[in-house]
Steps between C-alpha positions, in 0.01 A plus 500: 500500500184287481420643155847406369460153641160470331635612160797269531279199567249583227774554242620143491403260212292248695184691586344208692813471703507875540144510638564215743823656614335840535215357708747333733703816524184704566407269787848534649482879473150518650600274787811708562302825497237348732771389741658846496161664560419271794845558649454878473157479667636281778787744565252789510280307746800423720594869503145596605496229767837617634377860506179399679696293752734792561210739555328247725817451702545876541134535606541219754808671643311830534200330663728306734679819605168679560374209712822496705487877549135481607574213736793690650287814528218312673740339744656835587158655579316379811188646656287457808196681640439494874151573633505658846222392739387686810625380840454594867156648433628759251356600163839504326507341155699536181737341252876467473640428153841344451700489178846356450700624204873503427593371845289750697160477666268798490224522760201731477259514794157664475321491833178656636305500825796619709495766766681815380872488574783248477461123508779243495509251214716188521545157350445226757651154498191282447247497217208465740231762559244266656485656847280802573791697642747410222744342743488173304742671258773472764775753558691717254665321209864509604703234314831675571449518876550877534339739747189691399568839348449737210551365150842582361660569838766286671250245633149417383279205421432397140135572584558849644334704226411813695184707550192582299372858534119510490322822401185643661286252303704210639658422163871425462728386222864398499746391234810304593773345286786270595739236369501328841172322426393252233169343402515122514877455471701230679686744728308489829676815620328687215184306410189681626250239376335317789530800731238761601464877491384651828377857554504628858279741691795722590828635370828309484758687712788301341658450842286288730574127482390275353238679287509878545216529755248541217199364684219269391486334159213660308542327162662184366561352155682183390759528219424236237587460133 
């Protein structure tokens, strides 16, 4: 098309006029082509920008979801480690780990220095192990006001865990899991934080009131987050 236009212009009689007219036409054509080229480049840039924005938005959504999932996961997992100190002149020590996951608390007690046989383990109402005999921890944790008894029976305290069974070396371990406890929640009938674990010199008979006739308190540990 441009060639035909060129031949048409050059074929007229007035060559000076033809050259002037051709130069003007050439400028118009060059300007038009330049404008088209710039428009095409701008459209291409906009497409790349849109694509980059789309990818960035998708990445932000993924990162936001990951952060929310991690935050939810962290909130759903709670842990505490209780260090048991000797009381009443005993040599009983150990650790009790607590983990809350999916609405349940898992307790794992690892105790040493016990006399062979059974020893009651309870949660007591106060987070205070300052006294030498452990009595500063108060009585059994019993937010529901029930009689003392064996866990899972008709009546029992929320702190009535049961008995440890120490071997000949005086070592005992116990795992316990329940949905009746929580770690640091707002429900005071379930929240074990701010209470104490107590290990007794004797066995819990699950009948005697108010604490199972388990004898002296030989170890105590405060439950803290």
